[in-house]
C-alpha positions as CSV (number, residue, x, y, z in Angstrom):
1,X,0.0,0.0,0.0
2,X,2.9,2.3,0.7
3,X,4.1,2.0,-2.9
4,X,0.7,3.1,-4.2
5,X,0.6,6.0,-1.8
6,X,4.2,7.1,-2.4
7,X,4.6,6.6,-6.1
8,X,1.0,6.6,-7.3
9,X,-0.9,3.9,-9.0
10,X,0.7,4.5,-12.4
11,X,4.2,3.7,-11.2
12,X,3.0,0.8,-9.2
13,X,1.5,-0.8,-12.3
14,X,4.6,-0.1,-14.3
15,X,6.7,-1.7,-11.6
16,X,4.5,-4.8,-11.7
17,X,5.2,-5.1,-15.5
18,X,8.9,-5.2,-14.7
19,X,8.6,-7.7,-11.9
20,X,6.6,-10.2,-13.9
21,X,9.5,-11.2,-16.3
22,X,11.8,-11.3,-13.3
23,X,9.7,-14.2,-11.9
24,X,11.0,-16.4,-14.7
25,X,14.6,-15.8,-13.5
26,X,13.4,-16.6,-9.9
27,X,11.9,-19.9,-11.1
28,X,15.0,-20.9,-13.1
29,X,17.2,-20.2,-10.1
30,X,15.1,-22.2,-7.7
31,X,14.9,-25.2,-10.0
32,X,18.7,-25.1,-10.5
33,X,19.1,-25.2,-6.7
34,X,16.6,-28.1,-6.4
35,X,14.4,-26.0,-4.1
36,X,10.7,-25.7,-4.0
37,X,9.6,-23.1,-6.6
38,X,7.1,-21.1,-4.5
39,X,6.2,-21.1,-0.8
40,X,2.5,-20.4,0.0
41,X,3.3,-16.8,0.8
42,X,5.4,-16.3,-2.4
43,X,2.5,-17.8,-4.4
44,X,0.2,-15.1,-3.0
45,X,2.7,-12.4,-4.0
46,X,3.0,-14.0,-7.4
47,X,-0.7,-13.8,-8.0
48,X,-0.8,-10.1,-6.9
49,X,2.2,-9.2,-9.1
50,X,0.7,-11.0,-12.1
51,X,-2.7,-9.3,-11.6
52,X,-0.9,-6.0,-11.4
53,X,1.1,-6.7,-14.5
54,X,-2.0,-7.6,-16.5
55,X,-3.7,-4.5,-15.3
56,X,-0.6,-2.4,-16.1
57,X,-0.3,-3.8,-19.6
58,X,-4.0,-3.3,-20.2
59,X,-3.8,0.3,-19.0
60,X,-0.8,1.0,-21.2
61,X,-2.5,-0.6,-24.2
62,X,-5.7,1.5,-23.7
63,X,-3.8,4.7,-23.0
64,X,-5.0,5.1,-19.4
65,X,-1.4,5.4,-18.3
66,X,1.7,6.4,-20.3
67,X,5.4,5.9,-19.8
């Protein structure tokens, strides 16, 4: 919530777009280490980030937010 308050919703959605591809690197690293990919808490964060990324991409595509 602090991110939305401090930076605004536009920048929060743009940051989610950047975090989403970083998840691929996280998964690759975890698999190389032979560790569990996501804990239950990380899975919840993943869902929030993916929802934010989808919302951000949609807002960018429709012109609601700009870079």
